C-alpha positions in Angstrom: 85.0 19.4 -65.1 86.1 21.0 -61.9 83.9 23.3 -59.9 85.6 26.5 -59.1 86.2 27.3 -55.5 83.9 30.3 -55.7 80.8 28.2 -56.8 81.3 25.4 -54.2 79.5 27.1 -51.3 76.5 27.8 -53.5 76.3 24.1 -54.5 76.5 23.0 -50.9 73.8 25.4 -49.8 71.6 24.2 -52.7 72.0 20.6 -51.7 71.2 21.4 -48.1 68.0 23.3 -49.2 66.9 20.4 -51.4 67.4 18.0 -48.4 65.4 20.2 -46.1 62.6 20.5 -48.7 62.6 16.8 -49.1 62.5 16.2 -45.4 59.6 18.7 -44.9 57.7 17.0 -47.7 58.2 13.5 -46.2 57.1 14.8 -42.7 53.9 16.4 -44.1 53.0 13.2 -46.0 53.7 11.1 -42.9 51.7 13.5 -40.7 48.8 13.5 -43.1 48.8 9.7 -43.1 48.8 9.7 -39.3 45.9 12.2 -39.2 43.9 10.2 -41.6 44.4 7.1 -39.6 43.5 9.0 -36.4 40.3 10.4 -37.9 39.3 7.0 -39.2 39.8 5.5 -35.7 37.8 8.3 -34.1 34.9 7.5 -36.3 34.6 4.0 -34.7 33.1 4.5 -31.2 34.7 3.0 -28.1 32.3 0.9 -26.0 32.3 -0.9 -22.7 30.8 -4.4 -22.7 29.4 -6.6 -19.9 28.2 -10.1 -19.6 24.6 -10.9 -18.5 24.6 -12.3 -15.0 22.4 -14.8 -13.3 19.2 -13.2 -11.8 19.4 -12.4 -8.2 16.7 -12.5 -5.5 14.9 -9.2 -5.1 14.7 -7.4 -1.7 12.1 -4.6 -1.4 12.0 -2.5 1.7 8.9 -0.3 2.2 7.4 1.6 5.1 4.3 0.2 6.7 1.6 1.2 9.2 0.6 -1.2 12.0 -3.1 -1.4 13.1 -5.0 -3.5 15.6 -6.8 -6.5 14.2 -10.0 -5.1 15.5 -10.5 -1.6 17.0 -13.8 -0.4 18.4 -14.5 3.1 19.5 -17.1 3.1 22.3 -19.7 6.0 22.0 -22.5 7.1 24.2 -25.9 5.9 23.1 -27.7 7.8 25.9 -27.2 11.2 27.5 -26.2 11.8 31.1 -23.3 12.0 33.4 -20.4 9.5 34.0 -21.1 7.8 37.3 -17.9 5.7 37.3 -15.4 4.2 35.0 -13.7 0.8 35.8 -10.9 0.4 33.3 -8.0 2.7 32.3 -5.8 2.7 29.3 -3.6 -0.4 28.8 -6.0 -2.5 30.9 -7.0 -5.9 29.4 -10.7 -6.5 29.2 -13.0 -9.4 28.3 -16.0 -9.3 26.0 -19.0 -7.9 28.0 -16.9 -6.4 30.7 -18.3 -3.1 32.0 -16.0 -0.1 31.2 -18.1 2.6 32.7 -21.7 3.5 33.9 -23.7 6.6 33.0 -26.4 8.3 35.2 -29.4 9.1 33.0 -32.1 11.0 35.0 -33.9 12.1 31.9 -34.1 8.6 30.5 -35.3 7.2 33.8 -38.2 9.6 33.9 -39.0 8.9 30.3 -39.3 5.2 31.1 -41.6 5.9 34.1 -43.8 8.1 32.0 -44.0 5.5 29.2 -44.9 2.8 31.7 -47.7 5.0 33.3 -49.1 5.8 29.8 -49.1 2.1 28.9 -50.9 1.2 32.1 -53.6 3.8 31.5 -54.0 2.7 27.8 -54.4 -0.9 28.9 -57.2 0.1 31.3 -58.9 2.0 28.5 -58.5 -0.9 26.1 -60.0 -3.3 28.6 -63.0 -1.1 29.2 -63.5 -0.6 25.4 -63.3 -4.3 24.7 -65.9 -5.1 27.5 -68.2 -2.4 26.2 -67.9 -3.7 22.6 -68.8 -7.2 23.8 -71.8 -6.0 25.7 -73.1 -4.0 22.7 -72.6 -7.1 20.4 -74.8 -9.1 22.9 -77.5 -6.4 22.8 -77.4 -6.5 19.0 -78.8 -10.1 19.0 -82.0 -8.8 20.6 -82.1 -5.7 18.3 -81.8 -3.4 21.3 -79.1 -1.4 19.6 -78.3 -0.6 16.0 -75.6 -2.3 14.1 -73.9 1.1 13.5 -73.4 1.6 17.2 -72.0 -1.9 17.6 -69.4 -1.4 14.9 -68.4 2.0 16.4 -67.8 0.3 19.8 -65.8 -2.5 18.2 -63.6 -0.1 16.2 -63.0 2.0 19.3 -61.9 -1.2 21.2 -59.5 -2.1 18.3 -58.0 1.5 18.3 -57.4 1.2 22.1 -55.6 -2.1 21.6 -53.4 -0.5 18.9 -52.6 2.3 21.2 -51.6 -0.2 23.9 -49.2 -1.9 21.4 -47.6 1.5 20.5 -47.1 2.4 24.1 -45.7 -1.1 24.8 -43.1 -0.5 22.1 -42.3 2.8 23.6 -41.7 1.2 27.0 -39.5 -1.5 25.4 -37.5 1.2 23.6 -36.8 3.0 26.8 -35.9 -0.2 28.5 -33.5 -1.0 25.7 -31.9 2.4 26.1 -31.4 1.6 29.8 -29.0 -1.1 28.8 -26.7 1.5 27.3 -26.2 3.1 30.7 -23.4 0.5 31.0 -20.6 0.7 28.5 -19.2 -2.8 27.8 -16.3 -4.2 25.8 -17.4 -5.7 22.5 -14.5 -8.3 22.5 -11.4 -9.4 24.3 -8.7 -6.8 24.0 -7.0 -3.8 25.5 -8.3 -0.4 26.4 -6.2 1.9 24.2 -8.0 5.2 24.9 -10.1 6.7 27.6 -11.6 10.1 26.9 -13.9 10.7 29.9 -13.9 11.0 33.6 -16.4 10.9 36.6 -19.0 13.6 36.4 -18.4 14.4 32.7 -21.5 15.4 30.8 -22.3 12.8 28.1 -24.2 13.6 24.9 -25.3 11.2 22.3 -22.8 11.4 19.4 -21.0 9.3 16.8 -18.5 11.8 15.4 -14.8 11.2 15.6 -13.3 12.5 18.8 -16.5 11.8 20.8 -15.6 8.2 21.7 -15.4 7.5 25.4 -13.2 4.5 25.1 -11.4 2.6 22.4 -10.9 -1.2 22.7 -8.4 -2.9 20.5 -7.6 -6.5 19.8 -3.8 -6.6 19.7 -3.3 -10.4 19.8 -3.0 -10.1 16.0 -2.1 -7.0 14.0 -2.7 -5.8 10.5 0.1 -4.1 8.6 -0.7 -1.9 5.6 1.9 -1.2 2.9 1.7 0.8 -0.3 3.7 -1.1 -3.0 4.9 0.8 -6.1 3.3 -0.5 -9.4 6.6 -1.8 -10.9 7.2 -4.0 -7.8 3.7 -5.5 -7.4 4.4 -8.5 -9.7 7.0 -9.8 -7.1 4.4 -10.0 -4.3 1.8 -12.6 -3.9 -0.9 -13.4 -1.4 0.4 -15.9 1.2 4.0 -14.6 0.8 6.0 -13.9 3.9 7.8 -10.7 4.8 10.1 -9.5 7.6 9.0 -6.6 9.8 11.3 -4.4 11.8 10.2 -1.6 14.1 12.5 1.3 15.4 12.1 0.4 19.0 13.3 -3.2 18.4 15.9 -2.8 15.6 17.5 -6.2 16.4 14.3 -8.2 16.4 12.6 -9.3 13.2 8.9 -10.3 13.0 7.3 -12.6 10.4 4.3 -11.3 8.6 2.1 -12.9 5.9 0.5 -11.1 3.0 -3.3 -11.6 3.6 -4.9 -9.6 0.8 -4.1 -7.1 -1.9 -6.3 -4.2 -3.1 -6.1 -5.3 -6.8 -6.3 -1.7 -7.8 -3.7 1.1 -8.3 -4.2 4.3 -6.5 -4.1 7.0 -9.2 -2.6 9.6 -6.9 0.4 7.6 -5.6 0.8 4.9 -8.3 0.8 2.2 -5.6 -1.3 -0.7 -4.5 -2.3 -1.2 -0.9 -1.6 -4.6 0.5 -2.5 -6.0 4.0 -0.3 -8.3 6.0 -1.1 -10.0 9.4 1.4 -10.6 12.1 1.1 -12.6 15.4 1.5 -10.4 18.4 0.8 -12.8 21.3 3.7 -11.3 23.3 2.5 -7.7 22.8 5.8 -6.5 21.4 4.2 -4.6 18.5 1.9 -1.6 19.0 -1.1 -0.4 17.0 -0.5 2.9 15.2 3.3 2.4 15.0 5.3 2.6 11.8 7.5 -0.3 10.6 9.8 -1.3 7.8 8.5 -4.3 5.8 11.1 -6.3 3.8 9.9 -8.5 0.9 12.3 -11.1 -0.6 11.4 -12.5 -4.0 13.5 -15.5 -5.1 15.3 -15.4 -8.4 13.8 -17.3 -11.3 15.9 -20.3 -12.3 17.8 -19.9 -15.6 17.0 -16.2 -16.0 19.7 -13.6 -16.7 19.8 -9.9 -15.7 21.3 -6.7 -16.9 21.6 -3.2 -15.5 19.0 -0.8 -17.0 21.8 1.2 -18.6 22.3 -1.6 -21.1 18.8 -1.4 -22.5 17.7 0.4 -25.7 14.1 1.5 -25.5 12.7 2.8 -28.8 10.0 2.3 -31.4 11.1 -1.3 -31.9 10.6 -2.1 -28.2 13.3 -3.1 -25.7 16.6 -4.2 -27.2 20.2 -4.7 -26.3 23.3 -4.3 -28.5 25.8 -7.2 -28.5 29.3 -7.3 -30.0 30.1 -10.2 -32.4 33.4 -11.0 -34.1 35.2 -8.6 -31.9 34.0 -5.3 -33.5 30.5 -5.7 -35.1 27.2 -4.9 -33.3 23.9 -6.7 -33.4 20.7 -5.5 -31.9 18.7 -8.2 -30.1 15.1 -7.9 -28.8 14.6 -8.7 -25.1 11.7 -9.1 -22.8 11.7 -7.7 -19.2 10.1 -10.1 -16.8 10.9 -8.1 -13.6 12.2 -4.6 -12.9 14.1 -4.5 -9.6 15.4 -0.9 -10.1 19.1 -1.6 -10.0 18.7 -4.5 -12.5 16.1 -6.0 -14.8 15.4 -9.7 -15.2 15.1 -10.9 -18.8 13.2 -13.7 -20.4 15.3 -16.4 -22.1 17.1 -15.3 -25.2 20.5 -13.9 -24.2 23.4 -16.1 -23.2 25.7 -15.6 -20.3 28.7 -15.5 -22.8 27.2 -12.7 -24.9 29.1 -9.3 -24.9 26.4 -6.7 -24.2 27.3 -3.0 -24.7 26.7 -1.0 -21.5 25.3 2.5 -22.2 25.2 2.0 -26.0 25.7 5.2 -28.2 22.7 6.9 -29.6 21.7 5.7 -33.1 23.6 2.4 -32.9 22.3 -0.2 -35.2 23.1 -3.8 -36.4 26.3 -4.0 -38.4 28.0 -0.9 -36.9 31.7 -1.2 -36.1 32.9 -0.5 -32.5 36.1 -0.7 -30.6 36.1 -2.3 -27.1 37.4 -0.2 -24.3 40.6 -1.5 -22.7 41.4 -1.8 -19.1 44.8 -0.9 -17.6 46.0 -4.6 -18.1 45.1 -4.4 -21.8 42.1 -6.7 -21.6 38.7 -5.8 -23.1 36.4 -4.1 -20.7 
């Protein structure tokens, strides 16, 4: 049967329309399949993995304050005027060396008065004892009454007690006379002088009233406040390096002498004390320093960055990747927190793939895809 020439264009157009419709249907089916595959792939999170590394030594740098091994403020024990001073700031002194002398006219007169009163009391006591002895002799012949003898004896004893009291007063004034000379309590340096000739001196023990300060700088103490998380890496007897701003190229060796064994609630730190030899006088009391502690790494321990840890109700865990795409949560124990990394107790292996910054809610058995680097290798 032949198609008329009039119907041929209609047939051709119909065939073209059917082809177009078939092509559109195929494209939509293919596009839907691609979208389904894309959505399925997007449901699997992409993660970066790292390997645990060998634990490194920990270096902690903290500010410290240097103080003299011994520092004694010298106060006035008596009132008066400065007669002379013999040592200025920076001068080395020996124990017992005179730093200054004080004129004490009031104390001098008090001593003379006490000595005069003591002398009179001794004379009165001698007379009273002689009189008591005489009345005791008369008692034997019943020339006086026993009551009178006992009164004379009691009076003599009272006079002797008064002599003892006045003797103590004289000795007190004589002892105060020794404080007219201000002396160094130990070998050291004069680090402060706060008086001059002719200055009025009053007895006082308040801060700021010291006339001199003597410091022993042959050895120095260094005080450092260590944050709580870093205390476990510091032990008594450990060594540290000390650097001061005025000698940036020179390092001094210090030894941890003692630890406070208590955390300050206000700062969350523990104060530790180090000692450093200063025989050459290169360090100065009152200065600030940088103290560097180095803690050796534990043998066989591995470390991870804190971003790899999962901290939750089950404790501290890490997520590892097994069989290329399956996760497993593993419990770990932190033995040391160094800030930039944490040292872990044995459990992980160096070959394990640990997820860095794991997604929220990740659990054992979840599927993941490993991030790829530019060269195509897993990251």
